[in-house]
N, CA, C and O atoms as a GROMACS GRO file, in nm:
protein
  472
    1UNK      N    1   0.086  -0.119   0.000
    1UNK     CA    2   0.000   0.000   0.000
    1UNK      C    3   0.089   0.124   0.000
    1UNK      O    4   0.177   0.139   0.085
    2UNK      N    5   0.065   0.211  -0.096
    2UNK     CA    6   0.138   0.339  -0.098
    2UNK      C    7   0.044   0.448  -0.045
    2UNK      O    8  -0.073   0.454  -0.080
    3UNK      N    9   0.100   0.532   0.039
    3UNK     CA   10   0.020   0.636   0.104
    3UNK      C   11   0.081   0.772   0.076
    3UNK      O   12   0.201   0.792   0.090
    4UNK      N   13  -0.003   0.865   0.038
    4UNK     CA   14   0.042   1.000   0.008
    4UNK      C   15  -0.042   1.098   0.088
    4UNK      O   16  -0.161   1.116   0.061
    5UNK      N   17   0.020   1.160   0.187
    5UNK     CA   18  -0.052   1.254   0.273
    5UNK      C   19  -0.028   1.397   0.229
    5UNK      O   20   0.079   1.430   0.178
    6UNK      N   21  -0.128   1.479   0.250
    6UNK     CA   22  -0.114   1.620   0.219
    6UNK      C   23  -0.216   1.700   0.301
    6UNK      O   24  -0.302   1.642   0.369
    7UNK      N   25  -0.206   1.832   0.295
    7UNK     CA   26  -0.303   1.917   0.362
    7UNK      C   27  -0.250   1.992   0.482
    7UNK      O   28  -0.321   2.074   0.540
    8UNK      N   29  -0.128   1.965   0.520
    8UNK     CA   30  -0.071   2.035   0.635
    8UNK      C   31  -0.046   2.181   0.602
    8UNK      O   32  -0.057   2.224   0.488
    9UNK      N   33  -0.012   2.256   0.706
    9UNK     CA   34   0.016   2.396   0.685
    9UNK      C   35   0.027   2.471   0.816
    9UNK      O   36   0.038   2.413   0.924
   10UNK      N   37   0.022   2.602   0.802
   10UNK     CA   38   0.035   2.692   0.917
   10UNK      C   39  -0.103   2.751   0.945
   10UNK      O   40  -0.165   2.809   0.856
   11UNK      N   41  -0.151   2.736   1.069
   11UNK     CA   42  -0.287   2.780   1.102
   11UNK      C   43  -0.289   2.837   1.243
   11UNK      O   44  -0.210   2.798   1.329
   12UNK      N   45  -0.379   2.929   1.265
   12UNK     CA   46  -0.393   2.987   1.399
   12UNK      C   47  -0.477   2.896   1.488
   12UNK      O   48  -0.560   2.820   1.440
   13UNK      N   49  -0.454   2.905   1.617
   13UNK     CA   50  -0.531   2.828   1.713
   13UNK      C   51  -0.680   2.856   1.695
   13UNK      O   52  -0.721   2.966   1.658
   14UNK      N   53  -0.759   2.755   1.724
   14UNK     CA   54  -0.905   2.757   1.714
   14UNK      C   55  -0.956   2.744   1.572
   14UNK      O   56  -1.077   2.733   1.550
   15UNK      N   57  -0.865   2.746   1.472
   15UNK     CA   58  -0.907   2.728   1.335
   15UNK      C   59  -0.909   2.580   1.299
   15UNK      O   60  -0.882   2.493   1.383
   16UNK      N   61  -0.941   2.552   1.172
   16UNK     CA   62  -0.955   2.414   1.126
   16UNK      C   63  -0.860   2.385   1.012
   16UNK      O   64  -0.812   2.475   0.943
   17UNK      N   65  -0.835   2.257   0.993
   17UNK     CA   66  -0.751   2.211   0.883
   17UNK      C   67  -0.794   2.069   0.850
   17UNK      O   68  -0.834   1.994   0.939
   18UNK      N   69  -0.786   2.031   0.723
   18UNK     CA   70  -0.818   1.894   0.684
   18UNK      C   71  -0.700   1.830   0.615
   18UNK      O   72  -0.647   1.883   0.517
   19UNK      N   73  -0.660   1.717   0.665
   19UNK     CA   74  -0.554   1.639   0.604
   19UNK      C   75  -0.616   1.530   0.517
   19UNK      O   76  -0.724   1.479   0.545
   20UNK      N   77  -0.545   1.497   0.411
   20UNK     CA   78  -0.589   1.390   0.322
   20UNK      C   79  -0.478   1.288   0.307
   20UNK      O   80  -0.359   1.320   0.314
   21UNK      N   81  -0.517   1.165   0.285
   21UNK     CA   82  -0.421   1.059   0.262
   21UNK      C   83  -0.475   0.969   0.151
   21UNK      O   84  -0.572   0.896   0.171
   22UNK      N   85  -0.412   0.975   0.036
   22UNK     CA   86  -0.454   0.894  -0.078
   22UNK      C   87  -0.378   0.761  -0.076
   22UNK      O   88  -0.256   0.758  -0.064
   23UNK      N   89  -0.452   0.653  -0.087
   23UNK     CA   90  -0.393   0.519  -0.083
   23UNK      C   91  -0.401   0.455  -0.220
   23UNK      O   92  -0.496   0.476  -0.295
   24UNK      N   93  -0.300   0.377  -0.252
   24UNK     CA   94  -0.298   0.306  -0.379
   24UNK      C   95  -0.221   0.176  -0.362
   24UNK      O   96  -0.148   0.156  -0.265
   25UNK      N   97  -0.239   0.089  -0.459
   25UNK     CA   98  -0.159  -0.033  -0.463
   25UNK      C   99  -0.227  -0.157  -0.410
   25UNK      O  100  -0.178  -0.268  -0.433
   26UNK      N  101  -0.336  -0.140  -0.341
   26UNK     CA  102  -0.401  -0.259  -0.286
   26UNK      C  103  -0.546  -0.225  -0.249
   26UNK      O  104  -0.578  -0.111  -0.215
   27UNK      N  105  -0.630  -0.324  -0.257
   27UNK     CA  106  -0.767  -0.307  -0.209
   27UNK      C  107  -0.764  -0.291  -0.058
   27UNK      O  108  -0.696  -0.367   0.013
   28UNK      N  109  -0.838  -0.193  -0.009
   28UNK     CA  110  -0.829  -0.160   0.132
   28UNK      C  111  -0.936  -0.226   0.219
   28UNK      O  112  -0.945  -0.196   0.338
   29UNK      N  113  -1.014  -0.314   0.162
   29UNK     CA  114  -1.129  -0.368   0.236
   29UNK      C  115  -1.087  -0.440   0.364
   29UNK      O  116  -1.166  -0.447   0.459
   30UNK      N  117  -0.966  -0.492   0.370
   30UNK     CA  118  -0.920  -0.562   0.490
   30UNK      C  119  -0.814  -0.483   0.565
   30UNK      O  120  -0.724  -0.539   0.628
   31UNK      N  121  -0.826  -0.350   0.557
   31UNK     CA  122  -0.727  -0.264   0.622
   31UNK      C  123  -0.792  -0.166   0.718
   31UNK      O  124  -0.910  -0.131   0.707
   32UNK      N  125  -0.710  -0.126   0.812
   32UNK     CA  126  -0.743  -0.015   0.900
   32UNK      C  127  -0.650   0.100   0.864
   32UNK      O  128  -0.529   0.081   0.851
   33UNK      N  129  -0.706   0.217   0.848
   33UNK     CA  130  -0.627   0.336   0.815
   33UNK      C  131  -0.615   0.423   0.940
   33UNK      O  132  -0.710   0.436   1.018
   34UNK      N  133  -0.499   0.481   0.958
   34UNK     CA  134  -0.480   0.560   1.079
   34UNK      C  135  -0.402   0.687   1.056
   34UNK      O  136  -0.334   0.703   0.954
   35UNK      N  137  -0.412   0.776   1.151
   35UNK     CA  138  -0.330   0.897   1.154
   35UNK      C  139  -0.250   0.896   1.284
   35UNK      O  140  -0.302   0.865   1.391
   36UNK      N  141  -0.125   0.931   1.271
   36UNK     CA  142  -0.035   0.946   1.384
   36UNK      C  143   0.029   1.084   1.375
   36UNK      O  144   0.022   1.151   1.271
   37UNK      N  145   0.089   1.126   1.483
   37UNK     CA  146   0.160   1.253   1.478
   37UNK      C  147   0.284   1.248   1.566
   37UNK      O  148   0.290   1.175   1.665
   38UNK      N  149   0.381   1.328   1.527
   38UNK     CA  150   0.505   1.336   1.603
   38UNK      C  151   0.542   1.482   1.621
   38UNK      O  152   0.577   1.551   1.525
   39UNK      N  153   0.535   1.527   1.745
   39UNK     CA  154   0.574   1.663   1.778
   39UNK      C  155   0.726   1.669   1.794
   39UNK      O  156   0.789   1.566   1.821
   40UNK      N  157   0.785   1.785   1.780
   40UNK     CA  158   0.930   1.798   1.794
   40UNK      C  159   0.980   1.744   1.927
   40UNK      O  160   0.931   1.784   2.033
   41UNK      N  161   1.077   1.655   1.923
   41UNK     CA  162   1.136   1.600   2.044
   41UNK      C  163   1.053   1.495   2.113
   41UNK      O  164   1.087   1.450   2.223
   42UNK      N  165   0.944   1.454   2.050
   42UNK     CA  166   0.856   1.354   2.114
   42UNK      C  167   0.840   1.232   2.025
   42UNK      O  168   0.879   1.231   1.908
   43UNK      N  169   0.783   1.128   2.083
   43UNK     CA  170   0.759   1.006   2.008
   43UNK      C  171   0.635   1.022   1.920
   43UNK      O  172   0.552   1.112   1.940
   44UNK      N  173   0.624   0.934   1.824
   44UNK     CA  174   0.508   0.933   1.738
   44UNK      C  175   0.390   0.875   1.814
   44UNK      O  176   0.399   0.768   1.874
   45UNK      N  177   0.279   0.947   1.811
   45UNK     CA  178   0.161   0.906   1.886
   45UNK      C  179   0.043   0.878   1.794
   45UNK      O  180   0.029   0.937   1.687
   46UNK      N  181  -0.040   0.788   1.837
   46UNK     CA  182  -0.165   0.757   1.766
   46UNK      C  183  -0.261   0.875   1.779
   46UNK      O  184  -0.272   0.937   1.885
   47UNK      N  185  -0.331   0.905   1.669
   47UNK     CA  186  -0.431   1.011   1.670
   47UNK      C  187  -0.570   0.954   1.648
   47UNK      O  188  -0.661   0.977   1.728
   48UNK      N  189  -0.587   0.880   1.538
   48UNK     CA  190  -0.719   0.828   1.505
   48UNK      C  191  -0.705   0.715   1.404
   48UNK      O  192  -0.605   0.705   1.333
   49UNK      N  193  -0.806   0.630   1.400
   49UNK     CA  194  -0.807   0.523   1.301
   49UNK      C  195  -0.949   0.495   1.257
   49UNK      O  196  -1.046   0.528   1.325
   50UNK      N  197  -0.959   0.432   1.139
   50UNK     CA  198  -1.088   0.396   1.085
   50UNK      C  199  -1.075   0.263   1.011
   50UNK      O  200  -0.983   0.244   0.931
   51UNK      N  201  -1.166   0.174   1.038
   51UNK     CA  202  -1.169   0.048   0.965
   51UNK      C  203  -1.233   0.073   0.830
   51UNK      O  204  -1.343   0.127   0.822
   52UNK      N  205  -1.162   0.033   0.723
   52UNK     CA  206  -1.211   0.064   0.590
   52UNK      C  207  -1.348   0.004   0.566
   52UNK      O  208  -1.437   0.071   0.512
   53UNK      N  209  -1.367  -0.121   0.604
   53UNK     CA  210  -1.498  -0.184   0.592
   53UNK      C  211  -1.572  -0.167   0.723
   53UNK      O  212  -1.529  -0.218   0.826
   54UNK      N  213  -1.681  -0.096   0.718
   54UNK     CA  214  -1.760  -0.076   0.839
   54UNK      C  215  -1.744   0.061   0.901
   54UNK      O  216  -1.836   0.112   0.965
   55UNK      N  217  -1.627   0.122   0.882
   55UNK     CA  218  -1.609   0.259   0.926
   55UNK      C  219  -1.595   0.280   1.076
   55UNK      O  220  -1.614   0.392   1.123
   56UNK      N  221  -1.562   0.176   1.152
   56UNK     CA  222  -1.545   0.193   1.297
   56UNK      C  223  -1.425   0.283   1.322
   56UNK      O  224  -1.318   0.264   1.263
   57UNK      N  225  -1.443   0.378   1.410
   57UNK     CA  226  -1.337   0.476   1.436
   57UNK      C  227  -1.290   0.472   1.581
   57UNK      O  228  -1.365   0.434   1.672
   58UNK      N  229  -1.164   0.512   1.599
   58UNK     CA  230  -1.106   0.526   1.733
   58UNK      C  231  -1.027   0.656   1.736
   58UNK      O  232  -0.971   0.699   1.635
   59UNK      N  233  -1.023   0.717   1.853
   59UNK     CA  234  -0.952   0.844   1.867
   59UNK      C  235  -0.869   0.846   1.995
   59UNK      O  236  -0.904   0.784   2.095
   60UNK      N  237  -0.759   0.917   1.988
   60UNK     CA  238  -0.684   0.946   2.110
   60UNK      C  239  -0.766   1.043   2.194
   60UNK      O  240  -0.839   1.126   2.140
   61UNK      N  241  -0.755   1.031   2.324
   61UNK     CA  242  -0.832   1.117   2.413
   61UNK      C  243  -0.806   1.265   2.386
   61UNK      O  244  -0.895   1.349   2.400
   62UNK      N  245  -0.684   1.295   2.347
   62UNK     CA  246  -0.646   1.435   2.328
   62UNK      C  247  -0.716   1.502   2.210
   62UNK      O  248  -0.718   1.625   2.201
   63UNK      N  249  -0.774   1.423   2.120
   63UNK     CA  250  -0.838   1.482   2.001
   63UNK      C  251  -0.988   1.452   1.993
   63UNK      O  252  -1.056   1.501   1.903
   64UNK      N  253  -1.039   1.373   2.086
   64UNK     CA  254  -1.182   1.339   2.082
   64UNK      C  255  -1.266   1.466   2.088
   64UNK      O  256  -1.241   1.556   2.168
   65UNK      N  257  -1.365   1.469   2.002
   65UNK     CA  258  -1.453   1.584   1.998
   65UNK      C  259  -1.404   1.698   1.912
   65UNK      O  260  -1.479   1.790   1.882
   66UNK      N  261  -1.278   1.692   1.871
   66UNK     CA  262  -1.222   1.797   1.785
   66UNK      C  263  -1.182   1.746   1.647
   66UNK      O  264  -1.196   1.817   1.548
   67UNK      N  265  -1.133   1.624   1.641
   67UNK     CA  266  -1.088   1.566   1.515
   67UNK      C  267  -1.187   1.460   1.469
   67UNK      O  268  -1.249   1.392   1.551
   68UNK      N  269  -1.201   1.447   1.339
   68UNK     CA  270  -1.286   1.344   1.281
   68UNK      C  271  -1.213   1.276   1.167
   68UNK      O  272  -1.165   1.341   1.075
   69UNK      N  273  -1.204   1.144   1.175
   69UNK     CA  274  -1.144   1.067   1.067
   69UNK      C  275  -1.257   1.010   0.981
   69UNK      O  276  -1.360   0.967   1.032
   70UNK      N  277  -1.236   1.011   0.851
   70UNK     CA  278  -1.337   0.959   0.759
   70UNK      C  279  -1.267   0.904   0.637
   70UNK      O  280  -1.148   0.928   0.616
   71UNK      N  281  -1.342   0.829   0.556
   71UNK     CA  282  -1.283   0.777   0.433
   71UNK      C  283  -1.382   0.790   0.319
   71UNK      O  284  -1.504   0.785   0.338
   72UNK      N  285  -1.325   0.807   0.200
   72UNK     CA  286  -1.402   0.812   0.076
   72UNK      C  287  -1.360   0.690  -0.005
   72UNK      O  288  -1.252   0.687  -0.063
   73UNK      N  289  -1.447   0.590  -0.008
   73UNK     CA  290  -1.411   0.466  -0.075
   73UNK      C  291  -1.388   0.486  -0.224
   73UNK      O  292  -1.299   0.422  -0.282
   74UNK      N  293  -1.464   0.573  -0.286
   74UNK     CA  294  -1.451   0.595  -0.429
   74UNK      C  295  -1.315   0.656  -0.465
   74UNK      O  296  -1.261   0.632  -0.572
   75UNK      N  297  -1.263   0.736  -0.373
   75UNK     CA  298  -1.135   0.803  -0.398
   75UNK      C  299  -1.019   0.734  -0.329
   75UNK      O  300  -0.904   0.778  -0.342
   76UNK      N  301  -1.046   0.627  -0.255
   76UNK     CA  302  -0.941   0.558  -0.180
   76UNK      C  303  -0.862   0.655  -0.093
   76UNK      O  304  -0.739   0.649  -0.086
   77UNK      N  305  -0.934   0.742  -0.029
   77UNK     CA  306  -0.871   0.849   0.047
   77UNK      C  307  -0.927   0.855   0.189
   77UNK      O  308  -1.046   0.836   0.212
   78UNK      N  309  -0.838   0.880   0.283
   78UNK     CA  310  -0.875   0.899   0.422
   78UNK      C  311  -0.851   1.045   0.458
   78UNK      O  312  -0.755   1.107   0.413
   79UNK      N  313  -0.940   1.098   0.539
   79UNK     CA  314  -0.930   1.238   0.579
   79UNK      C  315  -0.919   1.249   0.731
   79UNK      O  316  -0.966   1.164   0.806
   80UNK      N  317  -0.857   1.355   0.772
   80UNK     CA  318  -0.857   1.390   0.914
   80UNK      C  319  -0.899   1.536   0.923
   80UNK      O  320  -0.820   1.627   0.895
   81UNK      N  321  -1.022   1.557   0.964
   81UNK     CA  322  -1.073   1.692   0.984
   81UNK      C  323  -1.036   1.736   1.124
   81UNK      O  324  -1.076   1.673   1.222
   82UNK      N  325  -0.961   1.843   1.132
   82UNK     CA  326  -0.913   1.891   1.262
   82UNK      C  327  -0.975   2.026   1.291
   82UNK      O  328  -0.948   2.124   1.222
   83UNK      N  329  -1.056   2.031   1.393
   83UNK     CA  330  -1.124   2.155   1.434
   83UNK      C  331  -1.070   2.201   1.568
   83UNK      O  332  -1.008   2.125   1.642
   84UNK      N  333  -1.095   2.326   1.598
   84UNK     CA  334  -1.054   2.385   1.725
   84UNK      C  335  -0.909   2.349   1.756
   84UNK      O  336  -0.878   2.299   1.864
   85UNK      N  337  -0.823   2.375   1.661
   85UNK     CA  338  -0.683   2.337   1.676
   85UNK      C  339  -0.617   2.411   1.792
   85UNK      O  340  -0.647   2.527   1.820
   86UNK      N  341  -0.526   2.341   1.857
   86UNK     CA  342  -0.451   2.398   1.969
   86UNK      C  343  -0.302   2.400   1.933
   86UNK      O  344  -0.257   2.329   1.843
   87UNK      N  345  -0.229   2.482   2.003
   87UNK     CA  346  -0.086   2.491   1.980
   87UNK      C  347  -0.021   2.354   1.997
   87UNK      O  348   0.072   2.318   1.925
   88UNK      N  349  -0.071   2.278   2.093
   88UNK     CA  350  -0.014   2.145   2.119
   88UNK      C  351  -0.046   2.042   2.011
   88UNK      O  352   0.003   1.929   2.018
   89UNK      N  353  -0.127   2.077   1.912
   89UNK     CA  354  -0.151   1.990   1.798
   89UNK      C  355  -0.041   2.002   1.693
   89UNK      O  356  -0.039   1.928   1.595
   90UNK      N  357   0.050   2.095   1.714
   90UNK     CA  358   0.162   2.113   1.621
   90UNK      C  359   0.246   1.986   1.615
   90UNK      O  360   0.295   1.937   1.717
   91UNK      N  361   0.263   1.934   1.493
   91UNK     CA  362   0.335   1.807   1.475
   91UNK      C  363   0.343   1.775   1.327
   91UNK      O  364   0.279   1.839   1.244
   92UNK      N  365   0.422   1.675   1.297
   92UNK     CA  366   0.416   1.614   1.164
   92UNK      C  367   0.314   1.501   1.173
   92UNK      O  368   0.323   1.415   1.260
   93UNK      N  369   0.220   1.503   1.082
   93UNK     CA  370   0.114   1.404   1.082
   93UNK      C  371   0.141   1.300   0.974
   93UNK      O  372   0.174   1.332   0.860
   94UNK      N  373   0.127   1.175   1.014
   94UNK     CA  374   0.150   1.064   0.923
   94UNK      C  375   0.025   0.980   0.909
   94UNK      O  376  -0.046   0.954   1.006
   95UNK      N  377  -0.004   0.938   0.786
   95UNK     CA  378  -0.108   0.838   0.772
   95UNK      C  379  -0.043   0.702   0.762
   95UNK      O  380   0.072   0.689   0.719
   96UNK      N  381  -0.116   0.601   0.802
   96UNK     CA  382  -0.062   0.467   0.808
   96UNK      C  383  -0.173   0.366   0.780
   96UNK      O  384  -0.292   0.399   0.785
   97UNK      N  385  -0.132   0.245   0.750
   97UNK     CA  386  -0.228   0.139   0.723
   97UNK      C  387  -0.179   0.008   0.784
   97UNK      O  388  -0.059  -0.020   0.788
   98UNK      N  389  -0.273  -0.069   0.831
   98UNK     CA  390  -0.240  -0.202   0.883
   98UNK      C  391  -0.354  -0.297   0.846
   98UNK      O  392  -0.466  -0.255   0.817
   99UNK      N  393  -0.321  -0.424   0.847
   99UNK     CA  394  -0.424  -0.524   0.823
   99UNK      C  395  -0.526  -0.524   0.937
   99UNK      O  396  -0.492  -0.500   1.053
  100UNK      N  397  -0.649  -0.551   0.901
  100UNK     CA  398  -0.756  -0.564   1.001
  100UNK      C  399  -0.724  -0.676   1.099
  100UNK      O  400  -0.770  -0.674   1.213
  101UNK      N  401  -0.645  -0.774   1.054
  101UNK     CA  402  -0.619  -0.894   1.135
  101UNK      C  403  -0.492  -0.883   1.217
  101UNK      O  404  -0.456  -0.978   1.287
  102UNK      N  405  -0.425  -0.770   1.209
  102UNK     CA  406  -0.301  -0.756   1.283
  102UNK      C  407  -0.300  -0.630   1.366
  102UNK      O  408  -0.399  -0.558   1.373
  103UNK      N  409  -0.188  -0.604   1.429
  103UNK     CA  410  -0.175  -0.485   1.512
  103UNK      C  411  -0.061  -0.395   1.468
  103UNK      O  412  -0.052  -0.281   1.512
  104UNK      N  413   0.025  -0.445   1.381
  104UNK     CA  414   0.142  -0.366   1.340
  104UNK      C  415   0.107  -0.280   1.219
  104UNK      O  416   0.048  -0.327   1.121
  105UNK      N  417   0.145  -0.155   1.228
  105UNK     CA  418   0.123  -0.061   1.118
  105UNK      C  419   0.239  -0.075   1.020
  105UNK      O  420   0.350  -0.027   1.044
  106UNK      N  421   0.210  -0.141   0.908
  106UNK     CA  422   0.315  -0.175   0.813
  106UNK      C  423   0.344  -0.065   0.712
  106UNK      O  424   0.456  -0.053   0.663
  107UNK      N  425   0.245   0.012   0.680
  107UNK     CA  426   0.257   0.108   0.571
  107UNK      C  427   0.244   0.250   0.624
  107UNK      O  428   0.155   0.281   0.704
  108UNK      N  429   0.334   0.337   0.577
  108UNK     CA  430   0.337   0.475   0.626
  108UNK      C  431   0.350   0.572   0.509
  108UNK      O  432   0.419   0.546   0.412
  109UNK      N  433   0.282   0.685   0.522
  109UNK     CA  434   0.299   0.794   0.429
  109UNK      C  435   0.418   0.879   0.472
  109UNK      O  436   0.483   0.852   0.572
  110UNK      N  437   0.444   0.983   0.394
  110UNK     CA  438   0.565   1.061   0.415
  110UNK      C  439   0.551   1.170   0.522
  110UNK      O  440   0.651   1.231   0.559
  111UNK      N  441   0.433   1.195   0.569
  111UNK     CA  442   0.414   1.297   0.671
  111UNK      C  443   0.382   1.433   0.613
  111UNK      O  444   0.434   1.471   0.508
  112UNK      N  445   0.297   1.505   0.682
  112UNK     CA  446   0.264   1.641   0.644
  112UNK      C  447   0.264   1.725   0.772
  112UNK      O  448   0.208   1.685   0.874
  113UNK      N  449   0.328   1.840   0.764
  113UNK     CA  450   0.351   1.919   0.884
  113UNK      C  451   0.237   2.016   0.913
  113UNK      O  452   0.188   2.086   0.824
  114UNK      N  453   0.197   2.017   1.039
  114UNK     CA  454   0.093   2.109   1.085
  114UNK      C  455   0.152   2.196   1.195
  114UNK      O  456   0.206   2.145   1.293
  115UNK      N  457   0.143   2.326   1.177
  115UNK     CA  458   0.192   2.420   1.277
  115UNK      C  459   0.076   2.509   1.321
  115UNK      O  460   0.014   2.577   1.239
  116UNK      N  461   0.048   2.506   1.450
  116UNK     CA  462  -0.061   2.586   1.505
  116UNK      C  463  -0.002   2.697   1.591
  116UNK      O  464   0.073   2.671   1.685
  117UNK      N  465  -0.035   2.819   1.557
  117UNK     CA  466   0.017   2.933   1.632
  117UNK      C  467  -0.089   2.990   1.725
  117UNK      O  468  -0.209   2.976   1.700
  118UNK      N  469  -0.045   3.052   1.831
  118UNK     CA  470  -0.139   3.109   1.929
  118UNK      C  471  -0.182   3.248   1.889
  118UNK      O  472  -0.261   3.311   1.960
   0.00000   0.00000   0.00000
């Protein structure tokens, strides 16, 4: 699975931004798509995930109620709608994919940087 993320940028706090991740190379019906982020000097953390078939979603506590993950099956694309952004959301955001039957995230996109200013 090849993943291409985009949509990052520079935004003021309390504003919104939408990230996109286009997937190719494999049928995604047996995959879970996810977003992770890595802030400067910190480890990469889970943000949200969505099961391609069925659409079940999970979120990190830090983004619940503010971020929404969704997918467009026709476009093979996953989105991360980020609302009410905070300075602490500043990070490089990565999309990833793993098999529905496993736990390891095997496929990663190149990352897109989000900077939130106060």
